[in-house]
mmCIF file of the N, C-alpha and C atoms, coordinates in Angstrom:
data_MODEL
# 
_entry.id   MODEL 
# 
loop_
_atom_site.group_PDB 
_atom_site.id 
_atom_site.type_symbol 
_atom_site.label_atom_id 
_atom_site.label_alt_id 
_atom_site.label_comp_id 
_atom_site.label_asym_id 
_atom_site.label_entity_id 
_atom_site.label_seq_id 
_atom_site.pdbx_PDB_ins_code 
_atom_site.Cartn_x 
_atom_site.Cartn_y 
_atom_site.Cartn_z 
_atom_site.occupancy 
_atom_site.B_iso_or_equiv 
_atom_site.pdbx_formal_charge 
_atom_site.auth_seq_id 
_atom_site.auth_comp_id 
_atom_site.auth_asym_id 
_atom_site.auth_atom_id 
_atom_site.pdbx_PDB_model_num 
ATOM 1   N N  . UNK A 1 1  ? -6.816  3.637   -2.335 1.00 0.00 ? 1  UNK A N  1 
ATOM 2   C CA . UNK A 1 1  ? -6.271  2.305   -2.335 1.00 0.00 ? 1  UNK A CA 1 
ATOM 3   C C  . UNK A 1 1  ? -5.165  2.255   -1.294 1.00 0.00 ? 1  UNK A C  1 
ATOM 4   N N  . UNK A 1 2  ? -5.131  1.157   -0.566 1.00 0.00 ? 2  UNK A N  1 
ATOM 5   C CA . UNK A 1 2  ? -4.077  0.928   0.421  1.00 0.00 ? 2  UNK A CA 1 
ATOM 6   C C  . UNK A 1 2  ? -3.579  -0.507  0.260  1.00 0.00 ? 2  UNK A C  1 
ATOM 7   N N  . UNK A 1 3  ? -2.291  -0.673  0.492  1.00 0.00 ? 3  UNK A N  1 
ATOM 8   C CA . UNK A 1 3  ? -1.687  -1.995  0.342  1.00 0.00 ? 3  UNK A CA 1 
ATOM 9   C C  . UNK A 1 3  ? -0.678  -2.171  1.472  1.00 0.00 ? 3  UNK A C  1 
ATOM 10  N N  . UNK A 1 4  ? -0.814  -3.248  2.232  1.00 0.00 ? 4  UNK A N  1 
ATOM 11  C CA . UNK A 1 4  ? 0.109   -3.530  3.333  1.00 0.00 ? 4  UNK A CA 1 
ATOM 12  C C  . UNK A 1 4  ? 0.722   -4.909  3.132  1.00 0.00 ? 4  UNK A C  1 
ATOM 13  N N  . UNK A 1 5  ? 1.991   -5.026  3.503  1.00 0.00 ? 5  UNK A N  1 
ATOM 14  C CA . UNK A 1 5  ? 2.686   -6.302  3.351  1.00 0.00 ? 5  UNK A CA 1 
ATOM 15  C C  . UNK A 1 5  ? 3.272   -6.735  4.682  1.00 0.00 ? 5  UNK A C  1 
ATOM 16  N N  . UNK A 1 6  ? 3.229   -8.037  4.933  1.00 0.00 ? 6  UNK A N  1 
ATOM 17  C CA . UNK A 1 6  ? 3.917   -8.619  6.077  1.00 0.00 ? 6  UNK A CA 1 
ATOM 18  C C  . UNK A 1 6  ? 5.329   -8.985  5.648  1.00 0.00 ? 6  UNK A C  1 
ATOM 19  N N  . UNK A 1 7  ? 6.312   -8.644  6.478  1.00 0.00 ? 7  UNK A N  1 
ATOM 20  C CA . UNK A 1 7  ? 7.696   -8.957  6.173  1.00 0.00 ? 7  UNK A CA 1 
ATOM 21  C C  . UNK A 1 7  ? 7.984   -10.447 6.335  1.00 0.00 ? 7  UNK A C  1 
ATOM 22  N N  . UNK A 1 8  ? 9.080   -10.862 5.753  1.00 0.00 ? 8  UNK A N  1 
ATOM 23  C CA . UNK A 1 8  ? 9.461   -12.279 5.801  1.00 0.00 ? 8  UNK A CA 1 
ATOM 24  C C  . UNK A 1 8  ? 9.694   -12.753 7.233  1.00 0.00 ? 8  UNK A C  1 
ATOM 25  N N  . UNK A 1 9  ? 10.317  -11.902 8.060  1.00 0.00 ? 9  UNK A N  1 
ATOM 26  C CA . UNK A 1 9  ? 10.579  -12.296 9.450  1.00 0.00 ? 9  UNK A CA 1 
ATOM 27  C C  . UNK A 1 9  ? 9.272   -12.527 10.210 1.00 0.00 ? 9  UNK A C  1 
ATOM 28  N N  . UNK A 1 10 ? 8.309   -11.639 10.018 1.00 0.00 ? 10 UNK A N  1 
ATOM 29  C CA . UNK A 1 10 ? 7.013   -11.797 10.682 1.00 0.00 ? 10 UNK A CA 1 
ATOM 30  C C  . UNK A 1 10 ? 6.318   -13.064 10.210 1.00 0.00 ? 10 UNK A C  1 
ATOM 31  N N  . UNK A 1 11 ? 6.302   -13.285 8.902  1.00 0.00 ? 11 UNK A N  1 
ATOM 32  C CA . UNK A 1 11 ? 5.646   -14.487 8.371  1.00 0.00 ? 11 UNK A CA 1 
ATOM 33  C C  . UNK A 1 11 ? 6.331   -15.750 8.884  1.00 0.00 ? 11 UNK A C  1 
ATOM 34  N N  . UNK A 1 12 ? 7.657   -15.715 8.982  1.00 0.00 ? 12 UNK A N  1 
ATOM 35  C CA . UNK A 1 12 ? 8.382   -16.859 9.516  1.00 0.00 ? 12 UNK A CA 1 
ATOM 36  C C  . UNK A 1 12 ? 8.059   -17.118 10.976 1.00 0.00 ? 12 UNK A C  1 
ATOM 37  N N  . UNK A 1 13 ? 7.984   -16.042 11.777 1.00 0.00 ? 13 UNK A N  1 
ATOM 38  C CA . UNK A 1 13 ? 7.650   -16.190 13.193 1.00 0.00 ? 13 UNK A CA 1 
ATOM 39  C C  . UNK A 1 13 ? 6.232   -16.718 13.359 1.00 0.00 ? 13 UNK A C  1 
ATOM 40  N N  . UNK A 1 14 ? 5.309   -16.241 12.528 1.00 0.00 ? 14 UNK A N  1 
ATOM 41  C CA . UNK A 1 14 ? 3.929   -16.715 12.594 1.00 0.00 ? 14 UNK A CA 1 
ATOM 42  C C  . UNK A 1 14 ? 3.851   -18.191 12.204 1.00 0.00 ? 14 UNK A C  1 
ATOM 43  N N  . UNK A 1 15 ? 4.625   -18.591 11.214 1.00 0.00 ? 15 UNK A N  1 
ATOM 44  C CA . UNK A 1 15 ? 4.633   -19.999 10.792 1.00 0.00 ? 15 UNK A CA 1 
ATOM 45  C C  . UNK A 1 15 ? 5.165   -20.885 11.918 1.00 0.00 ? 15 UNK A C  1 
ATOM 46  N N  . UNK A 1 16 ? 6.206   -20.439 12.608 1.00 0.00 ? 16 UNK A N  1 
ATOM 47  C CA . UNK A 1 16 ? 6.744   -21.202 13.745 1.00 0.00 ? 16 UNK A CA 1 
ATOM 48  C C  . UNK A 1 16 ? 5.728   -21.312 14.872 1.00 0.00 ? 16 UNK A C  1 
ATOM 49  N N  . UNK A 1 17 ? 4.906   -20.275 15.031 1.00 0.00 ? 17 UNK A N  1 
ATOM 50  C CA . UNK A 1 17 ? 3.878   -20.281 16.078 1.00 0.00 ? 17 UNK A CA 1 
ATOM 51  C C  . UNK A 1 17 ? 2.635   -21.059 15.644 1.00 0.00 ? 17 UNK A C  1 
ATOM 52  N N  . UNK A 1 18 ? 2.607   -21.502 14.377 1.00 0.00 ? 18 UNK A N  1 
ATOM 53  C CA . UNK A 1 18 ? 1.447   -22.252 13.890 1.00 0.00 ? 18 UNK A CA 1 
ATOM 54  C C  . UNK A 1 18 ? 0.291   -21.366 13.461 1.00 0.00 ? 18 UNK A C  1 
ATOM 55  N N  . UNK A 1 19 ? 0.572   -20.090 13.229 1.00 0.00 ? 19 UNK A N  1 
ATOM 56  C CA . UNK A 1 19 ? -0.459  -19.141 12.810 1.00 0.00 ? 19 UNK A CA 1 
ATOM 57  C C  . UNK A 1 19 ? -0.218  -18.752 11.360 1.00 0.00 ? 19 UNK A C  1 
ATOM 58  N N  . UNK A 1 20 ? -1.017  -19.276 10.439 1.00 0.00 ? 20 UNK A N  1 
ATOM 59  C CA . UNK A 1 20 ? -0.795  -18.929 9.034  1.00 0.00 ? 20 UNK A CA 1 
ATOM 60  C C  . UNK A 1 20 ? -1.224  -17.487 8.741  1.00 0.00 ? 20 UNK A C  1 
ATOM 61  N N  . UNK A 1 21 ? -0.443  -16.802 7.928  1.00 0.00 ? 21 UNK A N  1 
ATOM 62  C CA . UNK A 1 21 ? -0.786  -15.452 7.495  1.00 0.00 ? 21 UNK A CA 1 
ATOM 63  C C  . UNK A 1 21 ? -0.504  -15.328 6.006  1.00 0.00 ? 21 UNK A C  1 
ATOM 64  N N  . UNK A 1 22 ? -1.250  -14.454 5.357  1.00 0.00 ? 22 UNK A N  1 
ATOM 65  C CA . UNK A 1 22 ? -0.980  -14.126 3.962  1.00 0.00 ? 22 UNK A CA 1 
ATOM 66  C C  . UNK A 1 22 ? 0.107   -13.053 3.923  1.00 0.00 ? 22 UNK A C  1 
ATOM 67  N N  . UNK A 1 23 ? 0.677   -12.864 2.770  1.00 0.00 ? 23 UNK A N  1 
ATOM 68  C CA . UNK A 1 23 ? 1.764   -11.900 2.627  1.00 0.00 ? 23 UNK A CA 1 
ATOM 69  C C  . UNK A 1 23 ? 1.271   -10.460 2.583  1.00 0.00 ? 23 UNK A C  1 
ATOM 70  N N  . UNK A 1 24 ? 0.030   -10.250 2.130  1.00 0.00 ? 24 UNK A N  1 
ATOM 71  C CA . UNK A 1 24 ? -0.412  -8.866  1.934  1.00 0.00 ? 24 UNK A CA 1 
ATOM 72  C C  . UNK A 1 24 ? -1.914  -8.697  2.102  1.00 0.00 ? 24 UNK A C  1 
ATOM 73  N N  . UNK A 1 25 ? -2.313  -7.451  2.320  1.00 0.00 ? 25 UNK A N  1 
ATOM 74  C CA . UNK A 1 25 ? -3.719  -7.047  2.384  1.00 0.00 ? 25 UNK A CA 1 
ATOM 75  C C  . UNK A 1 25 ? -3.869  -5.828  1.479  1.00 0.00 ? 25 UNK A C  1 
ATOM 76  N N  . UNK A 1 26 ? -4.949  -5.787  0.716  1.00 0.00 ? 26 UNK A N  1 
ATOM 77  C CA . UNK A 1 26 ? -5.206  -4.667  -0.178 1.00 0.00 ? 26 UNK A CA 1 
ATOM 78  C C  . UNK A 1 26 ? -6.625  -4.160  0.050  1.00 0.00 ? 26 UNK A C  1 
ATOM 79  N N  . UNK A 1 27 ? -6.762  -2.845  0.123  1.00 0.00 ? 27 UNK A N  1 
ATOM 80  C CA . UNK A 1 27 ? -8.070  -2.222  0.322  1.00 0.00 ? 27 UNK A CA 1 
ATOM 81  C C  . UNK A 1 27 ? -8.307  -1.227  -0.808 1.00 0.00 ? 27 UNK A C  1 
ATOM 82  N N  . UNK A 1 28 ? -9.479  -1.332  -1.424 1.00 0.00 ? 28 UNK A N  1 
ATOM 83  C CA . UNK A 1 28 ? -9.898  -0.387  -2.454 1.00 0.00 ? 28 UNK A CA 1 
ATOM 84  C C  . UNK A 1 28 ? -11.137 0.320   -1.929 1.00 0.00 ? 28 UNK A C  1 
ATOM 85  N N  . UNK A 1 29 ? -11.111 1.649   -1.974 1.00 0.00 ? 29 UNK A N  1 
ATOM 86  C CA . UNK A 1 29 ? -12.218 2.429   -1.408 1.00 0.00 ? 29 UNK A CA 1 
ATOM 87  C C  . UNK A 1 29 ? -12.694 3.461   -2.419 1.00 0.00 ? 29 UNK A C  1 
ATOM 88  N N  . UNK A 1 30 ? -13.999 3.562   -2.547 1.00 0.00 ? 30 UNK A N  1 
ATOM 89  C CA . UNK A 1 30 ? -14.616 4.586   -3.389 1.00 0.00 ? 30 UNK A CA 1 
ATOM 90  C C  . UNK A 1 30 ? -15.499 5.446   -2.495 1.00 0.00 ? 30 UNK A C  1 
ATOM 91  N N  . UNK A 1 31 ? -15.353 6.757   -2.629 1.00 0.00 ? 31 UNK A N  1 
ATOM 92  C CA . UNK A 1 31 ? -16.173 7.658   -1.828 1.00 0.00 ? 31 UNK A CA 1 
ATOM 93  C C  . UNK A 1 31 ? -16.478 8.904   -2.639 1.00 0.00 ? 31 UNK A C  1 
ATOM 94  N N  . UNK A 1 32 ? -17.526 9.582   -2.249 1.00 0.00 ? 32 UNK A N  1 
ATOM 95  C CA . UNK A 1 32 ? -17.940 10.796  -2.938 1.00 0.00 ? 32 UNK A CA 1 
ATOM 96  C C  . UNK A 1 32 ? -18.624 11.685  -1.926 1.00 0.00 ? 32 UNK A C  1 
ATOM 97  N N  . UNK A 1 33 ? -18.287 12.961  -1.899 1.00 0.00 ? 33 UNK A N  1 
ATOM 98  C CA . UNK A 1 33 ? -18.871 13.912  -0.939 1.00 0.00 ? 33 UNK A CA 1 
ATOM 99  C C  . UNK A 1 33 ? -19.805 14.843  -1.687 1.00 0.00 ? 33 UNK A C  1 
ATOM 100 N N  . UNK A 1 34 ? -21.071 14.864  -1.272 1.00 0.00 ? 34 UNK A N  1 
ATOM 101 C CA . UNK A 1 34 ? -22.086 15.673  -1.933 1.00 0.00 ? 34 UNK A CA 1 
ATOM 102 C C  . UNK A 1 34 ? -22.621 16.724  -0.966 1.00 0.00 ? 34 UNK A C  1 
ATOM 103 N N  . UNK A 1 35 ? -22.392 17.976  -1.289 1.00 0.00 ? 35 UNK A N  1 
ATOM 104 C CA . UNK A 1 35 ? -22.937 19.075  -0.495 1.00 0.00 ? 35 UNK A CA 1 
ATOM 105 C C  . UNK A 1 35 ? -24.344 19.339  -1.029 1.00 0.00 ? 35 UNK A C  1 
ATOM 106 N N  . UNK A 1 36 ? -25.348 18.965  -0.243 1.00 0.00 ? 36 UNK A N  1 
ATOM 107 C CA . UNK A 1 36 ? -26.734 19.064  -0.703 1.00 0.00 ? 36 UNK A CA 1 
ATOM 108 C C  . UNK A 1 36 ? -27.370 20.401  -0.356 1.00 0.00 ? 36 UNK A C  1 
ATOM 109 N N  . UNK A 1 37 ? -26.918 21.026  0.703  1.00 0.00 ? 37 UNK A N  1 
ATOM 110 C CA . UNK A 1 37 ? -27.418 22.344  1.085  1.00 0.00 ? 37 UNK A CA 1 
ATOM 111 C C  . UNK A 1 37 ? -26.382 22.978  1.997  1.00 0.00 ? 37 UNK A C  1 
ATOM 112 N N  . UNK A 1 38 ? -26.666 24.190  2.489  1.00 0.00 ? 38 UNK A N  1 
ATOM 113 C CA . UNK A 1 38 ? -25.710 24.838  3.381  1.00 0.00 ? 38 UNK A CA 1 
ATOM 114 C C  . UNK A 1 38 ? -25.662 24.181  4.758  1.00 0.00 ? 38 UNK A C  1 
ATOM 115 N N  . UNK A 1 39 ? -26.580 23.255  5.030  1.00 0.00 ? 39 UNK A N  1 
ATOM 116 C CA . UNK A 1 39 ? -26.587 22.587  6.337  1.00 0.00 ? 39 UNK A CA 1 
ATOM 117 C C  . UNK A 1 39 ? -26.467 21.063  6.265  1.00 0.00 ? 39 UNK A C  1 
ATOM 118 N N  . UNK A 1 40 ? -26.424 20.478  5.038  1.00 0.00 ? 40 UNK A N  1 
ATOM 119 C CA . UNK A 1 40 ? -26.377 19.023  4.913  1.00 0.00 ? 40 UNK A CA 1 
ATOM 120 C C  . UNK A 1 40 ? -25.376 18.577  3.849  1.00 0.00 ? 40 UNK A C  1 
ATOM 121 N N  . UNK A 1 41 ? -24.474 17.677  4.259  1.00 0.00 ? 41 UNK A N  1 
ATOM 122 C CA . UNK A 1 41 ? -23.513 17.056  3.361  1.00 0.00 ? 41 UNK A CA 1 
ATOM 123 C C  . UNK A 1 41 ? -23.561 15.548  3.570  1.00 0.00 ? 41 UNK A C  1 
ATOM 124 N N  . UNK A 1 42 ? -23.623 14.786  2.478  1.00 0.00 ? 42 UNK A N  1 
ATOM 125 C CA . UNK A 1 42 ? -23.605 13.328  2.541  1.00 0.00 ? 42 UNK A CA 1 
ATOM 126 C C  . UNK A 1 42 ? -22.344 12.805  1.869  1.00 0.00 ? 42 UNK A C  1 
ATOM 127 N N  . UNK A 1 43 ? -21.793 11.736  2.423  1.00 0.00 ? 43 UNK A N  1 
ATOM 128 C CA . UNK A 1 43 ? -20.603 11.122  1.846  1.00 0.00 ? 43 UNK A CA 1 
ATOM 129 C C  . UNK A 1 43 ? -20.735 9.604   1.888  1.00 0.00 ? 43 UNK A C  1 
ATOM 130 N N  . UNK A 1 44 ? -21.231 8.992   0.788  1.00 0.00 ? 44 UNK A N  1 
ATOM 131 C CA . UNK A 1 44 ? -21.285 7.527   0.740  1.00 0.00 ? 44 UNK A CA 1 
ATOM 132 C C  . UNK A 1 44 ? -19.892 6.954   0.509  1.00 0.00 ? 44 UNK A C  1 
ATOM 133 N N  . UNK A 1 45 ? -19.671 5.729   1.015  1.00 0.00 ? 45 UNK A N  1 
ATOM 134 C CA . UNK A 1 45 ? -18.378 5.072   0.857  1.00 0.00 ? 45 UNK A CA 1 
ATOM 135 C C  . UNK A 1 45 ? -18.587 3.571   0.652  1.00 0.00 ? 45 UNK A C  1 
ATOM 136 N N  . UNK A 1 46 ? -17.801 2.987   -0.245 1.00 0.00 ? 46 UNK A N  1 
ATOM 137 C CA . UNK A 1 46 ? -17.778 1.545   -0.471 1.00 0.00 ? 46 UNK A CA 1 
ATOM 138 C C  . UNK A 1 46 ? -16.315 1.115   -0.356 1.00 0.00 ? 46 UNK A C  1 
ATOM 139 N N  . UNK A 1 47 ? -16.061 0.094   0.450  1.00 0.00 ? 47 UNK A N  1 
ATOM 140 C CA . UNK A 1 47 ? -14.693 -0.373  0.674  1.00 0.00 ? 47 UNK A CA 1 
ATOM 141 C C  . UNK A 1 47 ? -14.632 -1.886  0.485  1.00 0.00 ? 47 UNK A C  1 
ATOM 142 N N  . UNK A 1 48 ? -13.698 -2.346  -0.344 1.00 0.00 ? 48 UNK A N  1 
ATOM 143 C CA . UNK A 1 48 ? -13.512 -3.768  -0.583 1.00 0.00 ? 48 UNK A CA 1 
ATOM 144 C C  . UNK A 1 48 ? -12.112 -4.144  -0.099 1.00 0.00 ? 48 UNK A C  1 
ATOM 145 N N  . UNK A 1 49 ? -12.026 -5.177  0.746  1.00 0.00 ? 49 UNK A N  1 
ATOM 146 C CA . UNK A 1 49 ? -10.750 -5.606  1.311  1.00 0.00 ? 49 UNK A CA 1 
ATOM 147 C C  . UNK A 1 49 ? -10.413 -7.006  0.834  1.00 0.00 ? 49 UNK A C  1 
ATOM 148 N N  . UNK A 1 50 ? -9.240  -7.142  0.240  1.00 0.00 ? 50 UNK A N  1 
ATOM 149 C CA . UNK A 1 50 ? -8.714  -8.445  -0.184 1.00 0.00 ? 50 UNK A CA 1 
ATOM 150 C C  . UNK A 1 50 ? -7.754  -8.927  0.902  1.00 0.00 ? 50 UNK A C  1 
ATOM 151 N N  . UNK A 1 51 ? -7.912  -10.157 1.340  1.00 0.00 ? 51 UNK A N  1 
ATOM 152 C CA . UNK A 1 51 ? -7.096  -10.752 2.406  1.00 0.00 ? 51 UNK A CA 1 
ATOM 153 C C  . UNK A 1 51 ? -7.150  -9.934  3.694  1.00 0.00 ? 51 UNK A C  1 
ATOM 154 N N  . UNK A 1 52 ? -8.345  -9.717  4.259  1.00 0.00 ? 52 UNK A N  1 
ATOM 155 C CA . UNK A 1 52 ? -8.437  -8.895  5.464  1.00 0.00 ? 52 UNK A CA 1 
ATOM 156 C C  . UNK A 1 52 ? -7.595  -9.447  6.604  1.00 0.00 ? 52 UNK A C  1 
ATOM 157 N N  . UNK A 1 53 ? -6.889  -8.543  7.269  1.00 0.00 ? 53 UNK A N  1 
ATOM 158 C CA . UNK A 1 53 ? -6.033  -8.875  8.412  1.00 0.00 ? 53 UNK A CA 1 
ATOM 159 C C  . UNK A 1 53 ? -4.954  -9.891  8.040  1.00 0.00 ? 53 UNK A C  1 
ATOM 160 N N  . UNK A 1 54 ? -4.703  -10.065 6.758  1.00 0.00 ? 54 UNK A N  1 
ATOM 161 C CA . UNK A 1 54 ? -3.770  -11.068 6.217  1.00 0.00 ? 54 UNK A CA 1 
ATOM 162 C C  . UNK A 1 54 ? -4.013  -12.459 6.794  1.00 0.00 ? 54 UNK A C  1 
ATOM 163 N N  . UNK A 1 55 ? -5.262  -12.732 7.139  1.00 0.00 ? 55 UNK A N  1 
ATOM 164 C CA . UNK A 1 55 ? -5.654  -14.029 7.705  1.00 0.00 ? 55 UNK A CA 1 
ATOM 165 C C  . UNK A 1 55 ? -6.277  -14.873 6.597  1.00 0.00 ? 55 UNK A C  1 
ATOM 166 N N  . UNK A 1 56 ? -5.639  -15.976 6.209  1.00 0.00 ? 56 UNK A N  1 
ATOM 167 C CA . UNK A 1 56 ? -6.176  -16.783 5.107  1.00 0.00 ? 56 UNK A CA 1 
ATOM 168 C C  . UNK A 1 56 ? -7.518  -17.430 5.422  1.00 0.00 ? 56 UNK A C  1 
ATOM 169 N N  . UNK A 1 57 ? -7.915  -17.474 6.694  1.00 0.00 ? 57 UNK A N  1 
ATOM 170 C CA . UNK A 1 57 ? -9.209  -18.056 7.060  1.00 0.00 ? 57 UNK A CA 1 
ATOM 171 C C  . UNK A 1 57 ? -10.362 -17.087 6.807  1.00 0.00 ? 57 UNK A C  1 
ATOM 172 N N  . UNK A 1 58 ? -10.050 -15.802 6.606  1.00 0.00 ? 58 UNK A N  1 
ATOM 173 C CA . UNK A 1 58 ? -11.092 -14.801 6.394  1.00 0.00 ? 58 UNK A CA 1 
ATOM 174 C C  . UNK A 1 58 ? -11.343 -14.591 4.903  1.00 0.00 ? 58 UNK A C  1 
ATOM 175 N N  . UNK A 1 59 ? -12.614 -14.476 4.536  1.00 0.00 ? 59 UNK A N  1 
ATOM 176 C CA . UNK A 1 59 ? -12.983 -14.177 3.149  1.00 0.00 ? 59 UNK A CA 1 
ATOM 177 C C  . UNK A 1 59 ? -12.804 -12.685 2.888  1.00 0.00 ? 59 UNK A C  1 
ATOM 178 N N  . UNK A 1 60 ? -12.664 -12.327 1.623  1.00 0.00 ? 60 UNK A N  1 
ATOM 179 C CA . UNK A 1 60 ? -12.630 -10.915 1.262  1.00 0.00 ? 60 UNK A CA 1 
ATOM 180 C C  . UNK A 1 60 ? -13.897 -10.245 1.776  1.00 0.00 ? 60 UNK A C  1 
ATOM 181 N N  . UNK A 1 61 ? -13.816 -8.949  2.079  1.00 0.00 ? 61 UNK A N  1 
ATOM 182 C CA . UNK A 1 61 ? -14.961 -8.292  2.694  1.00 0.00 ? 61 UNK A CA 1 
ATOM 183 C C  . UNK A 1 61 ? -15.372 -7.036  1.939  1.00 0.00 ? 61 UNK A C  1 
ATOM 184 N N  . UNK A 1 62 ? -16.634 -6.695  2.086  1.00 0.00 ? 62 UNK A N  1 
ATOM 185 C CA . UNK A 1 62 ? -17.208 -5.503  1.482  1.00 0.00 ? 62 UNK A CA 1 
ATOM 186 C C  . UNK A 1 62 ? -17.884 -4.709  2.591  1.00 0.00 ? 62 UNK A C  1 
ATOM 187 N N  . UNK A 1 63 ? -17.564 -3.430  2.667  1.00 0.00 ? 63 UNK A N  1 
ATOM 188 C CA . UNK A 1 63 ? -18.192 -2.549  3.657  1.00 0.00 ? 63 UNK A CA 1 
ATOM 189 C C  . UNK A 1 63 ? -18.810 -1.367  2.924  1.00 0.00 ? 63 UNK A C  1 
ATOM 190 N N  . UNK A 1 64 ? -20.016 -1.004  3.334  1.00 0.00 ? 64 UNK A N  1 
ATOM 191 C CA . UNK A 1 64 ? -20.727 0.128   2.749  1.00 0.00 ? 64 UNK A CA 1 
ATOM 192 C C  . UNK A 1 64 ? -21.147 1.044   3.886  1.00 0.00 ? 64 UNK A C  1 
ATOM 193 N N  . UNK A 1 65 ? -20.915 2.331   3.707  1.00 0.00 ? 65 UNK A N  1 
ATOM 194 C CA . UNK A 1 65 ? -21.255 3.261   4.779  1.00 0.00 ? 65 UNK A CA 1 
ATOM 195 C C  . UNK A 1 65 ? -21.731 4.595   4.234  1.00 0.00 ? 65 UNK A C  1 
ATOM 196 N N  . UNK A 1 66 ? -22.204 5.421   5.150  1.00 0.00 ? 66 UNK A N  1 
ATOM 197 C CA . UNK A 1 66 ? -22.674 6.758   4.803  1.00 0.00 ? 66 UNK A CA 1 
ATOM 198 C C  . UNK A 1 66 ? -22.316 7.693   5.944  1.00 0.00 ? 66 UNK A C  1 
ATOM 199 N N  . UNK A 1 67 ? -21.534 8.701   5.625  1.00 0.00 ? 67 UNK A N  1 
ATOM 200 C CA . UNK A 1 67 ? -21.198 9.744   6.594  1.00 0.00 ? 67 UNK A CA 1 
ATOM 201 C C  . UNK A 1 67 ? -22.055 10.959  6.269  1.00 0.00 ? 67 UNK A C  1 
ATOM 202 N N  . UNK A 1 68 ? -22.503 11.648  7.300  1.00 0.00 ? 68 UNK A N  1 
ATOM 203 C CA . UNK A 1 68 ? -23.252 12.865  7.047  1.00 0.00 ? 68 UNK A CA 1 
ATOM 204 C C  . UNK A 1 68 ? -22.767 13.972  7.965  1.00 0.00 ? 68 UNK A C  1 
ATOM 205 N N  . UNK A 1 69 ? -22.904 15.194  7.492  1.00 0.00 ? 69 UNK A N  1 
ATOM 206 C CA . UNK A 1 69 ? -22.535 16.370  8.265  1.00 0.00 ? 69 UNK A CA 1 
ATOM 207 C C  . UNK A 1 69 ? -23.741 17.288  8.333  1.00 0.00 ? 69 UNK A C  1 
ATOM 208 N N  . UNK A 1 70 ? -24.047 17.717  9.535  1.00 0.00 ? 70 UNK A N  1 
ATOM 209 C CA . UNK A 1 70 ? -25.104 18.696  9.746  1.00 0.00 ? 70 UNK A CA 1 
ATOM 210 C C  . UNK A 1 70 ? -24.456 19.956  10.296 1.00 0.00 ? 70 UNK A C  1 
ATOM 211 N N  . UNK A 1 71 ? -24.875 21.079  9.806  1.00 0.00 ? 71 UNK A N  1 
ATOM 212 C CA . UNK A 1 71 ? -24.304 22.338  10.286 1.00 0.00 ? 71 UNK A CA 1 
ATOM 213 C C  . UNK A 1 71 ? -25.373 23.401  10.393 1.00 0.00 ? 71 UNK A C  1 
ATOM 214 N N  . UNK A 1 72 ? -25.126 24.318  11.275 1.00 0.00 ? 72 UNK A N  1 
ATOM 215 C CA . UNK A 1 72 ? -26.042 25.436  11.418 1.00 0.00 ? 72 UNK A CA 1 
ATOM 216 C C  . UNK A 1 72 ? -25.279 26.602  12.005 1.00 0.00 ? 72 UNK A C  1 
ATOM 217 N N  . UNK A 1 73 ? -25.817 27.760  11.787 1.00 0.00 ? 73 UNK A N  1 
ATOM 218 C CA . UNK A 1 73 ? -25.229 28.965  12.380 1.00 0.00 ? 73 UNK A CA 1 
ATOM 219 C C  . UNK A 1 73 ? -26.346 29.741  13.045 1.00 0.00 ? 73 UNK A C  1 
ATOM 220 N N  . UNK A 1 74 ? -25.963 30.452  14.055 1.00 0.00 ? 74 UNK A N  1 
ATOM 221 C CA . UNK A 1 74 ? -26.966 31.210  14.808 1.00 0.00 ? 74 UNK A CA 1 
ATOM 222 C C  . UNK A 1 74 ? -26.493 32.647  14.906 1.00 0.00 ? 74 UNK A C  1 
ATOM 223 N N  . UNK A 1 75 ? -27.273 33.532  14.399 1.00 0.00 ? 75 UNK A N  1 
ATOM 224 C CA . UNK A 1 75 ? -26.909 34.953  14.482 1.00 0.00 ? 75 UNK A CA 1 
ATOM 225 C C  . UNK A 1 75 ? -27.188 35.510  15.866 1.00 0.00 ? 75 UNK A C  1 
ATOM 226 N N  . UNK A 1 76 ? -26.271 36.312  16.352 1.00 0.00 ? 76 UNK A N  1 
ATOM 227 C CA . UNK A 1 76 ? -26.439 36.895  17.698 1.00 0.00 ? 76 UNK A CA 1 
ATOM 228 C C  . UNK A 1 76 ? -26.849 38.307  17.564 1.00 0.00 ? 76 UNK A C  1 
# 
């Protein structure tokens, strides 16, 4: 989980510039690393972002991904 906040001075400057911003952004991430063999590891990830980029025009977002690791060794 990550949480970021915009300070009052920044929000005030953005308001003067005519650019609306939200006060905060929150990200919740779930991940799991599965070692399937000595040469293959999979790591699925799901990430949900509330108030992305602190831009009120953007809807909350969902990202899904998969990281993988391949490895091998060679005997000399």
